[in-house]
C-alpha positions in Angstrom: -53.6 60.9 -31.6 -54.1 56.9 -30.7 -51.5 54.6 -31.4 -53.0 52.8 -34.5 -53.1 56.2 -36.2 -49.5 56.7 -35.1 -48.7 52.9 -36.6 -50.8 53.6 -39.7 -50.5 57.3 -40.6 -52.1 56.8 -44.0 -55.1 54.7 -43.1 -58.0 55.6 -45.2 -56.0 56.9 -48.1 -55.9 55.3 -51.8 -52.8 55.4 -53.8 -53.1 54.7 -57.4 -49.9 52.9 -59.2 -50.2 53.7 -62.8 -48.3 50.8 -64.6 -48.3 48.7 -68.0 -46.5 45.6 -68.9 -42.9 46.3 -68.5 -42.9 48.5 -65.6 -39.7 48.5 -63.3 -41.1 46.2 -60.7 -39.1 47.3 -57.5 -40.1 51.0 -58.2 -43.7 49.6 -57.8 -43.4 47.0 -55.1 -41.1 48.9 -52.6 -43.4 52.0 -52.5 -46.6 49.9 -52.5 -45.1 47.7 -49.5 -44.2 51.0 -47.4 -47.4 52.8 -48.0 -49.5 49.7 -47.2 -47.4 49.3 -44.1 -48.3 52.9 -43.5 -52.1 52.2 -43.7 -52.7 53.2 -47.2 -54.5 51.2 -49.8 -52.7 50.8 -53.1 -54.5 50.0 -56.4 -53.0 49.0 -59.6 -54.4 51.3 -62.4 -53.2 49.9 -65.9 -53.9 49.9 -69.5 -53.7 46.1 -69.2 -56.7 43.8 -68.7 -56.9 41.4 -65.8 -53.1 41.1 -65.2 -50.0 43.2 -65.9 -46.5 42.0 -65.9 -43.4 43.8 -64.3 -39.9 43.9 -65.5 -37.0 42.7 -63.0 -33.2 42.2 -63.2 -33.5 42.4 -67.1 -36.2 39.8 -67.8 -39.9 39.8 -67.3 -40.9 39.4 -63.3 -44.1 38.8 -61.7 -47.7 39.3 -62.7 -49.9 41.4 -60.6 -53.9 41.8 -60.7 -55.1 45.0 -62.3 -57.5 46.8 -59.8 -58.8 49.6 -62.3 -58.8 49.9 -65.9 -56.9 53.1 -66.6 -59.8 54.1 -69.1 -62.4 53.8 -66.1 -60.1 55.6 -63.6 -60.9 58.9 -62.5 -58.6 61.4 -60.4 -61.5 61.7 -57.7 -61.1 58.0 -56.8 -57.3 58.5 -55.4 -55.8 60.4 -53.0 -52.4 60.1 -54.6 -50.8 58.5 -57.7 -47.1 57.0 -58.3 -45.9 56.3 -61.6 -43.0 53.7 -61.5 -40.7 53.7 -64.6 -39.8 51.1 -67.1 -39.3 51.4 -70.8 -42.2 49.1 -72.1 -44.5 50.2 -69.3 -43.8 54.1 -70.4 -44.2 53.4 -74.2 -47.6 51.9 -73.4 -48.8 54.6 -71.2 -47.6 57.3 -73.5 -49.9 55.9 -76.3 -52.8 56.2 -73.8 -54.9 59.1 -73.6 -56.6 58.1 -70.3 -52.9 57.8 -68.6 -52.2 61.5 -69.8 -55.6 62.6 -68.7 -55.3 60.7 -64.9 -51.9 62.3 -64.6 -52.8 65.9 -65.4 -56.2 65.4 -63.3 -54.3 64.3 -60.2 -51.9 67.3 -60.7 -54.5 69.7 -61.5 -56.4 68.4 -58.4 -53.5 69.4 -56.2 -53.0 65.4 -55.3 -49.7 63.9 -54.5 -47.9 62.6 -57.7 -44.8 60.5 -57.7 -42.8 60.2 -60.9 -39.9 57.5 -61.0 -37.2 57.3 -63.4 -38.8 57.5 -66.9 -42.1 58.6 -65.5 -41.4 62.4 -66.4 -41.9 61.7 -70.3 -45.6 60.8 -69.0 -45.7 64.5 -67.4 -44.4 66.0 -70.5 -47.2 64.0 -72.6 -49.8 65.3 -70.3 -48.8 68.6 -70.7 -48.1 68.9 -67.1 -44.4 69.7 -66.7 -44.3 73.4 -67.6 -42.3 75.3 -64.9 -42.2 72.3 -62.7 -38.9 71.2 -61.3 -38.0 67.4 -61.5 -35.5 64.6 -61.8 -35.5 61.1 -62.9 -33.4 58.9 -65.6 -30.6 61.4 -66.9 -31.5 60.8 -70.4 -34.5 62.9 -69.8 -33.1 65.9 -69.0 -33.3 67.4 -72.4 -36.6 66.7 -73.0 -37.9 68.0 -69.8 -36.0 71.5 -70.3 -37.3 71.4 -73.9 -40.9 71.0 -72.6 -40.5 73.9 -69.8 -39.7 71.8 -67.0 -36.7 72.5 -64.6 -34.2 69.8 -64.4 -32.9 69.2 -60.8 -30.5 66.9 -58.8 -30.9 65.1 -55.7 -32.5 61.9 -54.4 -35.9 63.1 -54.3 -37.1 66.4 -55.7 -40.4 67.9 -54.5 -42.0 70.7 -56.3 -45.4 71.4 -54.7 -47.3 67.9 -54.5 -45.0 66.5 -57.3 -42.2 64.2 -56.1 -39.7 62.7 -58.5 -36.7 60.4 -58.3 -34.3 58.7 -60.5 -35.3 55.6 -59.0 -32.5 52.8 -58.2 -30.5 53.7 -55.1 -32.7 57.0 -54.8 -35.7 55.0 -54.4 -35.7 55.0 -50.4 -35.3 58.8 -50.1 -38.3 58.9 -52.9 -40.3 56.6 -50.5 -39.7 58.5 -47.4 -40.5 62.0 -49.1 -43.7 60.9 -50.9 -44.9 59.4 -47.5 -43.9 62.4 -45.6 -45.8 64.6 -48.5 -48.9 62.3 -48.1 -49.0 62.6 -44.1 -48.6 66.5 -44.6 -51.6 66.4 -47.2 -53.6 64.3 -44.8 -52.5 67.0 -41.6 -53.7 69.8 -43.8 -57.0 68.3 -44.5 -57.5 67.6 -40.7 -57.0 71.1 -39.9 -59.0 72.3 -42.6 -62.0 70.2 -41.5 
């Protein structure tokens, strides 16, 4: 492996960030920064048109350009998906059938999916949580279990190719776990080729 591959082990990988207005800005920006540094291309997929607005420290944050409208997004366009939390974002994404479609499609295709804080609600809505172990915002435990999921503890829970975390102070552990999973998937693909 040459030096550039060691510095950017995720070069050539495209990761979707699924958001709507009011997403938890830090839960998008921190993973985005880490994945970009590792060589991945991060694309913002949103139910919004043009720009989407983050939520930071109790008020509206920055605007971000939307790369792909969720209704036009296909799981085949991406190698992985991250769903940042945020109450307003989750409420909008839950109403959008395309959001549920892309989440289920990514999981069904065996692609890495990251779910932060409130994002397990979207896994429930997509009927993609049955038998999976997840964590997230503690308020979701009852809903996860009622939908057939298994509530786990810890900083970042990995169940197959699904990584979940409560975010906040657990965000660094989530980022490292998700990056390691993407690198592992890449290594498996190279061995299979």
